[in-house]
N, C-alpha and C positions, 0 to 999 in steps of 0.2 A: 877808302871812305866814299860812301855814296854822296855825290854832289847834286844839288838841284840844278835844273836848267835855268840859268840866271837871267837870260835875256828875253824871256817870254813876257809879253805884255798882255794881260788878260783881256783888255778891251779889243785889241787887234785880233787876238785868238778867237773871240766870239764872233767878230765880224767875218773873219775868214771862214768860219764854220756856218755862216748864215743863220746864227742864233739871234743876233740883233743887227740892226741897220746902223750905218754910219751916223745918221741923225740921232738915233737913240743913244749911241755912244757919246756924242757931243753933249746931249742933254744930261746924261749921267755924270759926265766930267764936270759940267757946271754945277750940278747939285753936290758933287763930292767936294768941290772947293768951298762951298758955303757951309757944309755940315762937318767936314773933316773925317767922314767915315771912309772905309775902304771902298774901292770901286766895285768889287764883287757884291758887297752888302748893299751898296747903293742901287745897283742894277736889280737885285732881288726885291728890294723895298719898292722900287718904281714899277715892279711887275713886268719888266722886260725879259726876265729869265727866271725860271724856278731853280731852287737850290740844287736839286738832284741833277738837272741837266748841266749846270755849271760844274759841279764836282765830277761828273762823269767825263766831261771834256778835259778837265785838268788831269784826271787820272790817266786818260789815254795819252795826252800830250807829254806828261812828265814820266809816263811809264811807271807809275806807282799805284799800289792797291787803293781801292775805295772801301773803307771799313765801316760797317754798320755797328755803332757802339751799343745800340740797344740790346743786342743779343751776344755781346762780347764777354768772355770770361776773363776778368782781370787778375793779374798776379799782384797782390798788395805790395810785396817787396820791390817789384820792378817799378810800380807806379811811384813809390816814395823816393825813387832815385832822383826824380825831378821835384824840387821844392814847390809847394802849392802856389806861392806867390809868382814863381816863374811860369808855372802851368797856366795860371789865369791870365798873366800878362801877355804871353805869347800864344794863348789858345792852343795848347799842346798837351798830350798825354802819352806816357810810355806804354806801349801795347805788348811788346814781346821782345825776347832776346834770342838771336840765332847766330851761332858761330862768332860770338863776341860783338855782334852788331845789334844795335837797338832799333826796333821798329817804333817810330814815334808818329802818332796821329796828329795832324795839324789842320786847323780850319782854313788856314791860308798858307799853302805850301810854297807860294811865291814870295813870302816874306823873307828876304835874304838875311836881314839883321836878326830876325828870330832864329833862323836856322843856325847862324854862326854862334849865337849865344847858347843855343841848346848843345851844340857840339862842345863848346867850352865848359859848360857846367857838367854835362854828363861824362866827359872825358872818355868817350867811346865813339866808334864810328856810328853814324846815325843814318838810318834809311827812313824816308818819309812815307806816310800814308795820308790819304785825304779822308776827313771826317766832317760830318755836319756840325756846324757851330752850335745849333740849338741842343743837339744831343750831347755835345762835348760839355757845355756849361752845366747841364743837368748831371752828367756823369761826374764832373769835378766835385759837385756838392756831395755826391754819394761816396766817392772813394777817398776823399780827403776829410775823414772825420777828425775832430779836434782832440782825440784822446791823448796823444802824445803831448800836445801843447798844454792841455789841462794838467797832466802829470808834471811837466816842466815848471809851470807857474806855481803849482802847489809846493814843489821843492824850493822854489825861490822865496815863497812866502814863509815857509818853515824856517829857512835860513835867516830871514829878516827878523822873525820873532825872537830868535836867539834862545839861549838856555833858560833865561829868567822868565817869570810870568810877565806878559805884556801889559802895558798901561792902557786901560780902556779909553781914557781921554785922548792919549796920544794917537791911538789907532783911529779913533773917531775923526780926529782932525786930519790925520794923514790920508784917510780914505776919500777926502774931497778931491785929491789929485787923481787925474785920469791915469797916471803912470804908476799908482800904488799897486803892488802885486795882488792884493785882494780884489781890487777893482778890475784889473786885467783878467784875473781868474774867473770872476763872475761873468764878465763880458764874454769870455771864451766859452764858458759853460752855457750861457744862453744861446750863443750863436750855434754851438754844436747841437743843442736841443731843437732849435728851429730847423736846422739843416736835416736832422734825423726825423722830423715830423713828430716830435714828442709832445704828449699832452700833459705830462707831469714830470717834475724833477724831485727826486728824493735824496736828501743829504743825511746820512745815518752814521753816527759815531759808533765804533766798536771798541773792543779793548785795546787793540794795537793799530787799527787802521780806520780810515773813513771810507765809507761806500757811497759812491755817486751812482744812483740808478735812475734811468729814464724809461718812462712808459711809452712804448711805440706800438700802435695798433693793439692796445690793451695788454701787452706783455712787457715786463721789465727787463731792461738790458743794463748790465752792471759794469762799473769801473771801480777798481780798488786803489786807494791812495795810501801809501805807508805813512805819510805825514799827518799823524793823528791830530796834532795841535792846530792844524789848519781849520778844523771844524769850528772852534770857538770864534775865530776871526770871521769866518763866513757867516755864522749865525748872527754875530754882532752887526756886521754890515747890512745883512738882510733886514734885521730888526729896525735899524736906522732908516732904511729905505721905505719900510712899511709903516713907520711911525709907531712902533711898539716900544714898550718899556724895556730898555736894555739891561736894567738891573734886576728884573724879575726873571728868575730861572727855574722857579719851583712850580709855576702854573702854566698851562697851555695858553697861547695867545694866537689871535687871528688878525690879519691885516691884508692890505693889498697895495700895489703900486703899479705904475705903468712904465714900460721901457720901450725904446725903439731899437729893433734888431734888424739890420739889413734893410732899412727903409720901411719896416712893418711895425705897426703899433701893437704891442703885446701887453695885455692886462694880466698881471701876475697876482694870484691869490696865495697868500702865505699862511701856513699853519705851523706853529712851533709846539713842541711837546717835550717835557722833561723825560729822559730815559736813563738807563743805568749808567751810561758812560758820557753823559752830557745832554745836549738838546738835539732832537731830531727835527728837521725842517722838511716840509713837503710843499712844493710850489705847483699850482695848477696854472697852465699857460693858456690864455684865451686870445686868439688872434682877432683883434678888433678891426683889422684892415681887410678882412676876407669878404666884405660886401654883405648884402642882406641874405638872410637865411630863407630859402624858398622851399615850399613843399615838394616841388618837382625834384629837388636835389636829395631828398631823403631816401630814395630808392624804393618807395612804397609801390607795389604793383598797381597798374593802371586801374583795374577794377575797384580795388580798395580805395585808391586815391579819389576816384570820382565820388564814391559814397561818403568818404570822409569830408570832402569839400561840401557835399550836400548837407551833411550834418552840422558843420560849423557855420553854415549860412542860416540855420534855424534861429528864430528870434529869441527863444528861451529854452532852458533845459540844461542838463549837465552832461559833459563828455569827459571821460576818464582816459588817460594814457598810462598804461601800467607796465610793470616789469621790474626786475631787481636793479640795484644800483649799477650804473655803467651800461645801461641798455639803450641809450639814445633818446630817452623821453623828452629831454629839454630841446633837442633838435626838432622834434615833431611839433612841440608846442610853440616854439619860436617861429617855425615855419607857418603855423596856423595864424599866429598873431600878425605876422608880416602880411599875410593875405587879407586879414580882416581890418588892417590899419588904414582907415579912410577918414577924411576930415569930418564927415558927418557921424562918426562912431566914437563914443567915449570908452576907452579901455583902461582899466586899472589892474595892476598886478601886485601880488604879495609874494615876494621871493626870498629865499634864503640860500645863497646870496643872489643879488642881481648880477647875472653873468654877462649879458650883452645889453648895451644901452640902445633902446629903440626910440626913434623920434616920434613925437606926438602921443606916446603912451606914458601914462603915469605909473612909474615903477616904484614900489615901496620895499625897502629892505627891512625884514623883520629883525628884531633885536630882543631875544629872550632876557638879556641881562637887565633891561629896563621895563620888562613886562609887555613888550610889543610883540605878541605872538600872532600866529596866523589868524586866529579867531578874532582878536582885537582889530587887526588891520582890515579883515573882511567886514566886520561890523561897521567900522568907520567908512570903508569904501562904499558901502551900500547907501550911505548918506551923501555921497558925492555925485549922485545921478549917473552911474555908469550904465552902458549898454552891455559890455562884456567884462567879466572879471576872471582873472587867472589866479588860482591859488597854487603856490609852489608844491604843496603836498597836503593830502588829507591825513593829518597825524593823530587827531584825537576826535572824540565824539562831538565836542562843541563845534569844531571847525566843520565837520561833516554835516551837522544839523543846520548850521547857518548857510552853508553852501547849497544844500538841498532846498531850503526854504527860499533862498535867493533865486534858484532855478525855477521854482514854482511861481514866483511873483514877477516874472517878465525879464529876467536876466539870463544871458548865456554864460555858464560857468565852466571853465576849463580847469582841470587839475590832474594830479598824478597820484598813483597809489602803488605801494610796493607789494605786488602779487605776482605769481608765476604765470598766470594766463588770464584771458579775458573772462572765462566762465566763472572763476572764483571771485572776481572783483565785486560783482553786485552783492553777493552774499557777505563779502568782507565788510561792506558798509553797514549791513544789518548787524553783523557780529560786533561792530564798533559802537553799537547803541542806537543807530538810526531806525526809525519806525519803518516797517515794510511798505506802508502806503506812501510814505514820503519818497522812498527810493523808486517805487513803481511809477509815481507821478512825475518824477523829475529826470530820471536817467534816460538819456537818448541812446547812448552807445558807449562801447569800450574798445579801445585799441591796445592790444598787447604787443610788445616788441622785444627783440634782442638784436645784438650786433654780432655778425659773423665776419671773420677775416677773409679777404679775397686772395685767391691764389695769385702769386706774382706772375705778371705777364712775361717777364724776362726769362724765368726758369721753369715755366709750366711744362709738364710732360704727361702723357697718358698714364692712368693708374688702373691697375687690375685689382678689384676687390678680393680680399682673402675669403676663404671658405666661411669663416665665422661672420664676416661682413655680409656675405651673400644670404646667410640665414637671417641676419638682422634686417636686411632689405625687404624680406617678406612682410614685415610689419607695415610697409608703405603701400602694398597692393599696386605696384607699378606696372605700367604697360610694357611688355617685352620689347616693343619697338623703341620705347624711351631708353631702355637700358643699352640698346645697341650703340647709342651715341658714345657711351663710355664716360668715365670720370677722369679728373685730372688732379694732380698735386704738384707742389713746387719742390724742386730738389735743393733749393737754397743757392743764393748768388750774392754778389756785392750789392745789388740794388735793394734787396729785401733783408740785408743783414744776416744772410744764411738761415732765415726762418722759413722760407718758402711762401710767405704771405706778405702782401703789401696793400695797405688800406683796409677799411672795413665798410660794411653796408648793413642796412637794417633788414630784418625779416619780421613779418607782421601777421597778426590774425585780428580780425574785426568781428565784433558782435554788435549788431544793431537791434535794439529792443523791438520785439513784436508782441502781439497780444498773448500768445501762449506763455511766453517768458514772463510777461508782466503779471499774469494770473498766478504763476508759480511763485513769484516774488511776494505777492500779497499774502500767500498762504505759508510763506517760509518753507516751501517745498524744494529742498536742495536737489533731490534726484529728478523731480519734474522740471526744474529750471535747466538742469544739465541736459536732459533729454531734448527739451525744446530748443536749446541753444545749438546742439549738435545737428538738429534737423533743419535749422535755418539755412536759407539758400546761400548766404554770404560767408558763413563760417567755414574756415579751413585752418586746421591746426598749424602752429608755428613750425613744427617739424616738416610738414609738407611744403611750406613756403621755402624753407631752407633747402629741401630736396630739389625743388624746382631750380634753384640757383646751382646746385651741384650738377644736375643733369645738363645745364647750359654751360658748364665749365667755368663758373664764376668762383665757386668755393669748393672745398674738399669734403669728402665723406666724414672726416674727423670733426669738422666744424658742424656738420649736420647732426652728428651723434651728440655733440655737446648741447645743442639746442633741443633736440628731441628728448634728451634724458630728463628735461624738466617740463616736458609737455606730454602729449599723448603716448608716444612710443618710448616708454621708459626702459630703454635697453642700452647697455653700455658695451663698449668695445674694449675688452681688457688688454688686448695686444697692441692697442694704438696709443697715441699720445694722451696723457691725462687731460681732462678739461682745464681750460685756462681759468682757474678759480680767481686769479688776481684781477680779472675783469670785473668781478662782482664785489670787490672791496669798496669801501667808502673812499671818497676823495678827501682832500685836506680838511674840509669842514663838515664831514659826515654826509655830504650830499652826493648826488649822482655824478659820475665821471662820464658824462656823455661826450660823444665825438661829434663836433659841430663843424 
């Protein structure tokens, strides 16, 4: 059995190697006594040594490898040999097995107690490796998904429900306890969703099973539970949390509540719907602790961002952000509001629903059930002396006309429209019943956008386009020098859930109104407007913006094809992955599922 060298003192070791001075060591020791942190972490926090230097010295002195976890390919079965609680407590992870010996990465290989406990729990010879603590903590979140715990809690809840139909009143009272199985199951479900960066949780009853699906980077990931009767208990508890009517199972209901998960405040929008085998629940997760939304974080190219900032600083006019559901429009609009939010500016919004609460901004939740529609809110808002008005969506002719007239009479109006590109948006307003002169007089510009998935940094590798893709690439009129850089794709790893993608970013096209476009609008000349738009200096199609990211190795050709198929280069790649149509579905309330 490989034993660590137990008599090494890290402070003395660093002094001997002239990494720190004796005075710095004494200062760190005093700081350690007051904080209770490990000496190595204290030295790093004080800036006396950087983490890599410390770990390299430990690696040499202990004669153990220094492993970079970021690019390490884990074996899930080996990782699970060490329980998650032990892994987090001792800052350790099982990396490999060779000849009956386990290689275990440790943030502090000098922790004798941790080493002894690992040997006891793993019941195998243990060889140590040194790993960065920051990388280790991120890795633990990724490799220890809660799927097994969710399945176990579902089974426990099924057993507790028994064979007879459960009493709603008893279950309602019981769920006040933090130890109730349904509470523990929901808690684990939320923790797993936050750990996996999910934007939505779907709970769907089937004939014999319950499906739990989480949307990660726009794509659903599924877990199936055999305990079908668990669905009713989950729905009941969620209805109670959201303040919904627990006895009404025939009609859809909407609500919201707030939970704290791992120290983060998560706003949960709940939508229930009666389906064939019970009630389906979809929860949209909105992280309220993520800080303010900034335009710089949207990923908009610098040139477009400068022009967009110039447009939103105009005193009056209408600016539209367009795209299908799930294209990131809310992110862009909230970023604009954050930038415009000043003490001297009155901002009123009409939203369905209010997703993020912004200070100093008057936000109104529309409620069609009582007749509080976008048009009514907008009409009332204009009597509240606003400088800027945000309308969640231009849904009908009345809202469009009021918005355009508000833009003409000295207000800046921001809104969204469900169109595929920026060129069709202006004509869509006219098709909805707006007078051409109103649109021409009020519209300042249109931003169209989509979200593309980013290739996972951990498993990215060069990608050689197929013959069919090379033909398709001719649509983009690319410079041969650009193509020499090559493309990338992700082969799939533990960090990205074997999808090859991790995270999303926006791709944009912008149309700023000029005189030729406005003349064509006044004449209802669709072809003339399209021609003038394409000739404008700022216009660049969505597909080209996505291709820029592919050439820079940020996204893949498959993601470019999905964006380009709905814009100028309407070409498909039959041999590749199908477009992720799930990203264009509606969220729980029929609104956009933007990634914020």
